[in-house]
Biopython code that builds the backbone (N, CA, C, O; Angstrom):
import numpy as np
from Bio.PDB.StructureBuilder import StructureBuilder

atoms = [
    (1, "MET", "N", (75.268, 100.742, 149.334)),
    (1, "MET", "CA", (75.111, 102.100, 148.905)),
    (1, "MET", "C", (75.469, 102.203, 147.429)),
    (1, "MET", "O", (76.406, 101.558, 146.957)),
    (2, "THR", "N", (74.718, 103.014, 146.714)),
    (2, "THR", "CA", (74.955, 103.249, 145.295)),
    (2, "THR", "C", (75.239, 104.739, 145.119)),
    (2, "THR", "O", (74.625, 105.597, 145.752)),
    (3, "TRP", "N", (76.210, 105.012, 144.220)),
    (3, "TRP", "CA", (76.547, 106.374, 143.900)),
    (3, "TRP", "C", (76.089, 106.695, 142.469)),
    (3, "TRP", "O", (76.131, 105.842, 141.583)),
    (4, "LEU", "N", (75.658, 107.927, 142.272)),
    (4, "LEU", "CA", (75.325, 108.441, 140.957)),
    (4, "LEU", "C", (76.483, 109.314, 140.505)),
    (4, "LEU", "O", (76.924, 110.185, 141.256)),
    (5, "VAL", "N", (76.975, 109.106, 139.317)),
    (5, "VAL", "CA", (78.146, 109.835, 138.777)),
    (5, "VAL", "C", (77.676, 110.619, 137.562)),
    (5, "VAL", "O", (77.193, 110.032, 136.593)),
    (6, "GLU", "N", (77.811, 111.926, 137.603)),
    (6, "GLU", "CA", (77.411, 112.798, 136.476)),
    (6, "GLU", "C", (78.585, 113.671, 136.055)),
    (6, "GLU", "O", (79.398, 114.114, 136.866)),
    (7, "VAL", "N", (78.634, 113.896, 134.737)),
    (7, "VAL", "CA", (79.647, 114.828, 134.176)),
    (7, "VAL", "C", (78.853, 115.876, 133.417)),
    (7, "VAL", "O", (78.063, 115.548, 132.532)),
    (8, "ASP", "N", (79.059, 117.104, 133.756)),
    (8, "ASP", "CA", (78.452, 118.251, 133.070)),
    (8, "ASP", "C", (79.259, 118.473, 131.782)),
    (8, "ASP", "O", (80.355, 119.032, 131.813)),
    (9, "GLY", "N", (78.702, 118.029, 130.663)),
    (9, "GLY", "CA", (79.408, 118.180, 129.393)),
    (9, "GLY", "C", (79.645, 119.585, 128.939)),
    (9, "GLY", "O", (80.561, 119.832, 128.155)),
    (10, "ARG", "N", (78.832, 120.535, 129.415)),
    (10, "ARG", "CA", (79.039, 121.911, 129.045)),
    (10, "ARG", "C", (80.190, 122.524, 129.812)),
    (10, "ARG", "O", (80.801, 123.486, 129.347)),
    (11, "THR", "N", (80.499, 121.980, 130.986)),
    (11, "THR", "CA", (81.566, 122.527, 131.840)),
    (11, "THR", "C", (82.887, 121.809, 131.568)),
    (11, "THR", "O", (83.949, 122.426, 131.648)),
    (12, "CYS", "N", (82.838, 120.534, 131.250)),
    (12, "CYS", "CA", (84.029, 119.710, 131.061)),
    (12, "CYS", "C", (84.933, 120.316, 129.965)),
    (12, "CYS", "O", (84.476, 120.707, 128.891)),
    (13, "ILE", "N", (86.221, 120.371, 130.291)),
    (13, "ILE", "CA", (87.215, 120.863, 129.300)),
    (13, "ILE", "C", (88.039, 119.677, 128.709)),
    (13, "ILE", "O", (88.962, 119.907, 127.928)),
    (14, "GLY", "N", (87.720, 118.462, 129.066)),
    (14, "GLY", "CA", (88.406, 117.308, 128.536)),
    (14, "GLY", "C", (89.853, 117.150, 128.942)),
    (14, "GLY", "O", (90.659, 116.633, 128.168)),
    (15, "SER", "N", (90.201, 117.586, 130.147)),
    (15, "SER", "CA", (91.575, 117.507, 130.596)),
    (15, "SER", "C", (92.074, 116.086, 130.734)),
    (15, "SER", "O", (93.272, 115.837, 130.598)),
    (16, "GLY", "N", (91.174, 115.143, 131.004)),
    (16, "GLY", "CA", (91.523, 113.715, 131.156)),
    (16, "GLY", "C", (92.061, 113.319, 132.508)),
    (16, "GLY", "O", (92.478, 112.177, 132.703)),
    (17, "ILE", "N", (92.056, 114.284, 133.482)),
    (17, "ILE", "CA", (92.516, 113.954, 134.851)),
    (17, "ILE", "C", (91.611, 112.855, 135.420)),
    (17, "ILE", "O", (92.098, 111.953, 136.100)),
    (18, "CYS", "N", (90.335, 112.916, 135.158)),
    (18, "CYS", "CA", (89.402, 111.942, 135.709)),
    (18, "CYS", "C", (89.747, 110.518, 135.192)),
    (18, "CYS", "O", (89.805, 109.554, 135.955)),
    (19, "ALA", "N", (89.968, 110.438, 133.876)),
    (19, "ALA", "CA", (90.272, 109.178, 133.239)),
    (19, "ALA", "C", (91.612, 108.619, 133.716)),
    (19, "ALA", "O", (91.777, 107.407, 133.853)),
    (20, "GLY", "N", (92.564, 109.516, 133.965)),
    (20, "GLY", "CA", (93.871, 109.106, 134.467)),
    (20, "GLY", "C", (93.766, 108.622, 135.936)),
    (20, "GLY", "O", (94.456, 107.689, 136.349)),
    (21, "THR", "N", (92.879, 109.289, 136.708)),
    (21, "THR", "CA", (92.755, 108.951, 138.120)),
    (21, "THR", "C", (91.852, 107.716, 138.325)),
    (21, "THR", "O", (92.108, 106.912, 139.221)),
    (22, "ALA", "N", (90.828, 107.566, 137.525)),
    (22, "ALA", "CA", (89.912, 106.448, 137.711)),
    (22, "ALA", "C", (89.540, 105.901, 136.299)),
    (22, "ALA", "O", (88.415, 106.078, 135.833)),
    (23, "PRO", "N", (90.486, 105.254, 135.660)),
    (23, "PRO", "CA", (90.282, 104.795, 134.264)),
    (23, "PRO", "C", (89.176, 103.765, 134.127)),
    (23, "PRO", "O", (88.642, 103.598, 133.031)),
    (24, "ASP", "N", (88.819, 103.084, 135.169)),
    (24, "ASP", "CA", (87.691, 102.116, 135.076)),
    (24, "ASP", "C", (86.339, 102.811, 135.168)),
    (24, "ASP", "O", (85.291, 102.214, 134.922)),
    (25, "HIS", "N", (86.395, 104.086, 135.527)),
    (25, "HIS", "CA", (85.111, 104.782, 135.750)),
    (25, "HIS", "C", (84.858, 105.988, 134.782)),
    (25, "HIS", "O", (83.726, 106.459, 134.674)),
    (26, "PHE", "N", (85.896, 106.468, 134.101)),
    (26, "PHE", "CA", (85.740, 107.620, 133.204)),
    (26, "PHE", "C", (86.507, 107.398, 131.908)),
    (26, "PHE", "O", (87.526, 106.707, 131.887)),
    (27, "ALA", "N", (86.011, 107.986, 130.839)),
    (27, "ALA", "CA", (86.723, 108.000, 129.559)),
    (27, "ALA", "C", (86.427, 109.364, 128.932)),
    (27, "ALA", "O", (85.349, 109.934, 129.101)),
    (28, "VAL", "N", (87.426, 109.862, 128.201)),
    (28, "VAL", "CA", (87.245, 111.068, 127.436)),
    (28, "VAL", "C", (86.895, 110.694, 125.988)),
    (28, "VAL", "O", (87.661, 110.038, 125.282)),
    (29, "VAL", "N", (85.693, 111.148, 125.582)),
    (29, "VAL", "CA", (85.166, 110.810, 124.230)),
    (29, "VAL", "C", (84.848, 112.095, 123.533)),
    (29, "VAL", "O", (84.055, 112.896, 124.028)),
    (30, "ASP", "N", (85.462, 112.309, 122.374)),
    (30, "ASP", "CA", (85.237, 113.526, 121.594)),
    (30, "ASP", "C", (85.481, 114.813, 122.411)),
    (30, "ASP", "O", (84.775, 115.811, 122.264)),
    (31, "GLY", "N", (86.532, 114.745, 123.297)),
    (31, "GLY", "CA", (86.911, 115.902, 124.056)),
    (31, "GLY", "C", (86.135, 116.165, 125.307)),
    (31, "GLY", "O", (86.335, 117.192, 125.956)),
    (32, "THR", "N", (85.240, 115.252, 125.669)),
    (32, "THR", "CA", (84.433, 115.435, 126.907)),
    (32, "THR", "C", (84.462, 114.147, 127.694)),
    (32, "THR", "O", (84.344, 113.058, 127.133)),
    (33, "SER", "N", (84.622, 114.280, 129.015)),
    (33, "SER", "CA", (84.632, 113.107, 129.926)),
    (33, "SER", "C", (83.196, 112.519, 130.005)),
    (33, "SER", "O", (82.193, 113.231, 129.948)),
    (34, "ARG", "N", (83.173, 111.227, 130.135)),
    (34, "ARG", "CA", (81.896, 110.500, 130.323)),
    (34, "ARG", "C", (82.151, 109.417, 131.374)),
    (34, "ARG", "O", (83.195, 108.763, 131.367)),
    (35, "PRO", "N", (81.183, 109.237, 132.275)),
    (35, "PRO", "CA", (81.324, 108.146, 133.222)),
    (35, "PRO", "C", (81.064, 106.794, 132.534)),
    (35, "PRO", "O", (80.195, 106.694, 131.668)),
    (36, "ALA", "N", (81.797, 105.792, 132.911)),
    (36, "ALA", "CA", (81.624, 104.458, 132.327)),
    (36, "ALA", "C", (80.207, 103.973, 132.671)),
    (36, "ALA", "O", (79.552, 103.340, 131.843)),
    (37, "GLU", "N", (79.732, 104.270, 133.899)),
    (37, "GLU", "CA", (78.402, 103.880, 134.337)),
    (37, "GLU", "C", (77.835, 105.052, 135.063)),
    (37, "GLU", "O", (78.578, 105.762, 135.740)),
    (38, "ALA", "N", (76.521, 105.300, 134.957)),
    (38, "ALA", "CA", (75.879, 106.374, 135.706)),
    (38, "ALA", "C", (75.756, 106.052, 137.171)),
    (38, "ALA", "O", (75.648, 106.954, 138.002)),
    (39, "GLU", "N", (75.770, 104.765, 137.499)),
    (39, "GLU", "CA", (75.678, 104.301, 138.869)),
    (39, "GLU", "C", (76.858, 103.382, 139.185)),
    (39, "GLU", "O", (77.255, 102.560, 138.359)),
    (40, "THR", "N", (77.406, 103.528, 140.371)),
    (40, "THR", "CA", (78.513, 102.699, 140.743)),
    (40, "THR", "C", (78.472, 102.465, 142.249)),
    (40, "THR", "O", (77.781, 103.180, 142.974)),
    (41, "GLY", "N", (79.194, 101.489, 142.703)),
    (41, "GLY", "CA", (79.360, 101.259, 144.113)),
    (41, "GLY", "C", (80.412, 102.256, 144.628)),
    (41, "GLY", "O", (81.118, 102.885, 143.840)),
    (42, "PRO", "N", (80.507, 102.389, 145.950)),
    (42, "PRO", "CA", (81.526, 103.278, 146.500)),
    (42, "PRO", "C", (82.939, 102.957, 145.986)),
    (42, "PRO", "O", (83.368, 101.804, 146.025)),
    (43, "ALA", "N", (83.637, 103.953, 145.517)),
    (43, "ALA", "CA", (84.970, 103.785, 145.023)),
    (43, "ALA", "C", (85.728, 105.095, 145.251)),
    (43, "ALA", "O", (85.366, 106.151, 144.732)),
    (44, "GLY", "N", (86.804, 104.982, 146.055)),
    (44, "GLY", "CA", (87.608, 106.182, 146.381)),
    (44, "GLY", "C", (88.144, 106.890, 145.167)),
    (44, "GLY", "O", (88.278, 108.114, 145.187)),
    (45, "ARG", "N", (88.459, 106.163, 144.100)),
    (45, "ARG", "CA", (89.055, 106.797, 142.927)),
    (45, "ARG", "C", (88.007, 107.709, 142.241)),
    (45, "ARG", "O", (88.367, 108.731, 141.659)),
    (46, "VAL", "N", (86.727, 107.341, 142.312)),
    (46, "VAL", "CA", (85.693, 108.207, 141.763)),
    (46, "VAL", "C", (85.658, 109.519, 142.466)),
    (46, "VAL", "O", (85.587, 110.565, 141.820)),
    (47, "LEU", "N", (85.708, 109.502, 143.795)),
    (47, "LEU", "CA", (85.753, 110.729, 144.607)),
    (47, "LEU", "C", (86.999, 111.531, 144.265)),
    (47, "LEU", "O", (86.937, 112.748, 144.090)),
    (48, "ASP", "N", (88.154, 110.827, 144.167)),
    (48, "ASP", "CA", (89.401, 111.528, 143.799)),
    (48, "ASP", "C", (89.268, 112.198, 142.487)),
    (48, "ASP", "O", (89.719, 113.333, 142.342)),
    (49, "ALA", "N", (88.668, 111.562, 141.507)),
    (49, "ALA", "CA", (88.507, 112.129, 140.157)),
    (49, "ALA", "C", (87.673, 113.393, 140.215)),
    (49, "ALA", "O", (88.027, 114.421, 139.638)),
    (50, "ALA", "N", (86.550, 113.295, 140.931)),
    (50, "ALA", "CA", (85.661, 114.467, 141.095)),
    (50, "ALA", "C", (86.365, 115.622, 141.754)),
    (50, "ALA", "O", (86.210, 116.766, 141.326)),
    (51, "GLU", "N", (87.135, 115.350, 142.785)),
    (51, "GLU", "CA", (87.858, 116.380, 143.505)),
    (51, "GLU", "C", (89.019, 116.932, 142.693)),
    (51, "GLU", "O", (89.442, 118.063, 142.931)),
    (52, "SER", "N", (89.537, 116.182, 141.757)),
    (52, "SER", "CA", (90.711, 116.594, 140.935)),
    (52, "SER", "C", (90.247, 117.406, 139.686)),
    (52, "SER", "O", (91.056, 118.125, 139.101)),
    (53, "CYS", "N", (89.039, 117.304, 139.300)),
    (53, "CYS", "CA", (88.568, 117.993, 138.092)),
    (53, "CYS", "C", (88.803, 119.496, 138.196)),
    (53, "CYS", "O", (88.262, 120.145, 139.092)),
    (54, "PRO", "N", (89.593, 120.050, 137.302)),
    (54, "PRO", "CA", (89.915, 121.486, 137.424)),
    (54, "PRO", "C", (88.741, 122.433, 137.255)),
    (54, "PRO", "O", (88.845, 123.595, 137.648)),
    (55, "VAL", "N", (87.619, 121.984, 136.685)),
    (55, "VAL", "CA", (86.455, 122.826, 136.498)),
    (55, "VAL", "C", (85.221, 122.306, 137.254)),
    (55, "VAL", "O", (84.108, 122.792, 137.053)),
    (56, "GLU", "N", (85.436, 121.326, 138.115)),
    (56, "GLU", "CA", (84.347, 120.699, 138.927)),
    (56, "GLU", "C", (83.175, 120.307, 138.062)),
    (56, "GLU", "O", (82.025, 120.610, 138.378)),
    (57, "ALA", "N", (83.476, 119.624, 136.954)),
    (57, "ALA", "CA", (82.400, 119.166, 136.087)),
    (57, "ALA", "C", (81.784, 117.810, 136.506)),
    (57, "ALA", "O", (80.755, 117.394, 135.974)),
    (58, "ILE", "N", (82.432, 117.140, 137.462)),
    (58, "ILE", "CA", (81.974, 115.845, 137.928)),
    (58, "ILE", "C", (81.243, 115.990, 139.275)),
    (58, "ILE", "O", (81.732, 116.661, 140.184)),
    (59, "THR", "N", (80.093, 115.368, 139.388)),
    (59, "THR", "CA", (79.360, 115.354, 140.629)),
    (59, "THR", "C", (79.091, 113.872, 141.021)),
    (59, "THR", "O", (78.668, 113.060, 140.198)),
    (60, "VAL", "N", (79.351, 113.565, 142.284)),
    (60, "VAL", "CA", (79.040, 112.232, 142.784)),
    (60, "VAL", "C", (78.056, 112.404, 143.922)),
    (60, "VAL", "O", (78.303, 113.155, 144.865)),
    (61, "ARG", "N", (76.932, 111.696, 143.824)),
    (61, "ARG", "CA", (75.878, 111.771, 144.828)),
    (61, "ARG", "C", (75.516, 110.414, 145.366)),
    (61, "ARG", "O", (75.694, 109.418, 144.664)),
    (62, "ALA", "N", (75.029, 110.328, 146.553)),
    (62, "ALA", "CA", (74.478, 109.095, 147.099)),
    (62, "ALA", "C", (73.103, 108.922, 146.490)),
    (62, "ALA", "O", (72.254, 109.804, 146.625)),
    (63, "LYS", "N", (72.874, 107.844, 145.845)),
    (63, "LYS", "CA", (71.592, 107.597, 145.154)),
    (63, "LYS", "C", (70.422, 107.691, 146.106)),
    (63, "LYS", "O", (69.395, 108.292, 145.792)),
    (64, "GLU", "N", (70.587, 107.085, 147.285)),
    (64, "GLU", "CA", (69.471, 106.940, 148.208)),
    (64, "GLU", "C", (69.056, 108.306, 148.802)),
    (64, "GLU", "O", (67.875, 108.539, 149.061)),
    (65, "THR", "N", (70.018, 109.185, 149.008)),
    (65, "THR", "CA", (69.697, 110.484, 149.702)),
    (65, "THR", "C", (69.869, 111.716, 148.901)),
    (65, "THR", "O", (69.348, 112.775, 149.251)),
    (66, "GLY", "N", (70.626, 111.594, 147.777)),
    (66, "GLY", "CA", (70.930, 112.774, 146.956)),
    (66, "GLY", "C", (72.057, 113.621, 147.520)),
    (66, "GLY", "O", (72.386, 114.666, 146.958)),
    (67, "GLU", "N", (72.653, 113.185, 148.625)),
    (67, "GLU", "CA", (73.750, 113.916, 149.218)),
    (67, "GLU", "C", (74.953, 113.980, 148.276)),
    (67, "GLU", "O", (75.366, 112.967, 147.711)),
    (68, "VAL", "N", (75.521, 115.216, 148.110)),
    (68, "VAL", "CA", (76.700, 115.369, 147.294)),
    (68, "VAL", "C", (77.901, 114.854, 148.014)),
    (68, "VAL", "O", (78.226, 115.328, 149.103)),
    (69, "LEU", "N", (78.559, 113.912, 147.444)),
    (69, "LEU", "CA", (79.768, 113.288, 148.072)),
    (69, "LEU", "C", (81.057, 113.959, 147.538)),
    (69, "LEU", "O", (82.076, 113.998, 148.228)),
    (70, "ALA", "N", (80.989, 114.489, 146.288)),
    (70, "ALA", "CA", (82.119, 115.150, 145.710)),
    (70, "ALA", "C", (81.611, 115.926, 144.497)),
    (70, "ALA", "O", (80.702, 115.461, 143.809)),
    (71, "PRO", "N", (82.178, 117.091, 144.225)),
    (71, "PRO", "CA", (83.254, 117.715, 144.995)),
    (71, "PRO", "C", (82.689, 118.390, 146.251)),
    (71, "PRO", "O", (81.548, 118.852, 146.268)),
    (72, "LEU", "N", (83.474, 118.432, 147.242)),
    (72, "LEU", "CA", (83.119, 119.124, 148.496)),
    (72, "LEU", "C", (83.769, 120.510, 148.511)),
    (72, "LEU", "O", (84.905, 120.679, 148.067)),
    (73, "ASP", "N", (83.068, 121.450, 149.002)),
    (73, "ASP", "CA", (83.632, 122.830, 149.103)),
    (73, "ASP", "C", (84.623, 122.936, 150.211)),
    (73, "ASP", "O", (85.186, 124.008, 150.435)),
]
sb = StructureBuilder()
sb.init_structure("model")
sb.init_model(0)
sb.init_chain("A")
sb.init_seg("    ")
for serial, (resi, resn, name, xyz) in enumerate(atoms, 1):
    if name == "N":
        sb.init_residue(resn, " ", resi, " ")
    sb.init_atom(name, np.array(xyz, "f"), 0.0, 1.0, " ", f" {name:<3s}", serial, name[0])
structure = sb.get_structure()
């Protein structure tokens, strides 16, 4: 399974929680979070980062189905 990781740069406030939670998967550049890779294998820390984002700027989807894996309502 492959996951797609997206950060909405207009929503992101650059808190850095994602980079602190999953430093191998996110970095804050010029005040905005960016995924290290647009596609990744399943990784619990990526889900944790998306769920921890205070403005829900991170979306993780299953590449094959488009199902949203995080954040969950």
